C-alpha positions in Angstrom: -5.2 30.1 -12.4 -3.5 31.1 -9.2 -0.2 29.3 -8.4 -1.5 28.1 -5.0 -4.5 26.4 -6.7 -2.0 24.7 -9.2 0.1 23.4 -6.3 -3.0 22.1 -4.5 -4.2 20.4 -7.7 -0.8 18.8 -8.1 -0.8 17.7 -4.4 -4.3 16.2 -4.9 -3.0 14.4 -8.0 -0.1 13.1 -6.0 -2.6 11.9 -3.3 -4.6 10.1 -6.0 -1.4 8.5 -7.3 -0.7 7.4 -3.8 -4.1 5.8 -3.3 -3.7 4.1 -6.7 -0.3 2.7 -5.5 -1.9 1.3 -2.4 -4.8 -0.2 -4.4 -2.2 -1.8 -6.7 -0.3 -3.3 -3.8 -3.4 -4.7 -1.9 -5.5 -5.4 -4.9 -2.9 -7.3 -6.7 -2.5 -9.9 -4.0 -6.3 -10.3 -3.8 -6.4 -10.8 -7.7 -3.6 -13.3 -7.5 -5.4 -15.3 -5.0 -8.8 -15.1 -6.8 -7.0 -15.7 -10.0 -5.7 -19.0 -8.7 -9.2 -20.2 -7.8 -10.6 -18.9 -11.1 -7.6 -20.2 -13.2 -6.8 -16.8 -14.6 -3.7 -17.2 -16.7 -2.6 -13.5 -16.5 -2.0 -13.7 -12.7 0.9 -15.9 -13.4 2.6 -13.3 -15.6 6.2 -13.0 -14.3 6.5 -9.3 -15.0 3.3 -8.5 -13.2 4.4 -10.6 -10.3 7.9 -9.1 -10.1 6.5 -5.6 -10.2 4.2 -6.4 -7.3 7.0 -8.0 -5.3 9.3 -5.0 -5.9 6.7 -2.4 -4.8 5.9 -4.2 -1.6 9.6 -4.7 -1.0 10.2 -1.0 -1.2 7.3 -0.3 1.2 8.7 -2.8 3.7 12.2 -1.5 3.4 11.0 2.1 3.9 9.0 1.1 7.0 12.1 -0.8 8.5 14.3 2.2 8.0 11.7 4.8 9.2 11.6 6.5 5.8 8.5 8.4 4.9 7.3 7.5 1.3 8.6 9.8 -1.3 5.0 10.3 -2.6 4.0 11.6 0.8 7.0 13.8 1.0 6.3 15.2 -2.5 2.6 15.7 -1.7 3.4 17.6 1.5 6.0 19.8 -0.3 3.3 20.8 -2.9 0.8 21.5 -0.1 3.4 23.7 1.7 4.1 25.6 -1.6 0.3 26.2 -1.8 0.2 27.4 1.8 -2.2 24.6 2.7 -2.2 22.4 5.8 0.0 19.4 5.9 -0.1 16.2 7.9 2.7 14.6 9.9 4.0 11.1 9.5 3.1 8.5 6.9 0.3 8.5 4.3 -1.3 5.3 5.7 -1.0 6.4 9.3 -2.6 9.8 8.5 -5.6 8.4 6.6 -6.2 5.6 9.1 -6.3 8.2 11.8 -8.5 10.5 9.7 -11.0 7.8 8.5 -10.9 5.3 11.4 -9.6 7.4 14.3 -6.9 4.8 14.7 -3.4 5.8 15.9 -0.5 3.5 16.2 3.3 3.8 16.6 5.4 3.4 13.4 6.5 -0.1 14.4 2.9 -1.4 14.1 2.8 -0.2 10.5 6.3 -1.7 9.9 5.0 -5.0 11.3 1.8 -4.9 9.1 3.8 -4.1 6.0 6.3 -6.9 6.8 3.4 -9.5 7.3 1.8 -8.3 4.0 5.2 -8.6 2.3 5.4 -12.1 3.6 2.0 -12.9 2.2 3.2 -11.6 -1.2 6.2 -13.9 -1.0 4.0 -16.8 0.0 1.8 -16.1 -3.0 4.9 -16.9 -5.2 4.9 -20.4 -3.7 1.1 -21.0 -3.7 0.5 -19.3 -7.1 3.7 -19.8 -9.0 4.4 -17.3 -11.7 5.4 -18.7 -15.1 9.1 -18.5 -15.9 10.5 -15.7 -18.0 11.9 -18.1 -20.5 8.6 -20.0 -20.9 7.0 -16.5 -21.4 9.4 -15.7 -24.3 8.7 -19.1 -26.0 4.9 -18.5 -26.0 
């Protein structure tokens, strides 16, 4: 297999990982809210909730400081090594533009990520996770 093909496959794998990351961030909040209504015990798992809080925290911090996601940077590097076209800016901005023909300045995305992060923090109040100590006793 040609090296440029391997780099493109690796870039596509990175793109898939990035999509799964976004699905985790957005889907987890939806599952937490649905889980409260359906009384799913697992949505109160403290490790699950901390992981969710940390990943959205990283996204929010990156957007505040104008840092492009490392997954995007790595994907673009792989595409460059393959000699393929690259996109400019962030992963979400690019795909929103591609899929929905929507363009916005970076501050709009930072605001959206911040609001979403606030919703995640709010979910800690509305759907309280179990304590770590209670988890260990079970």
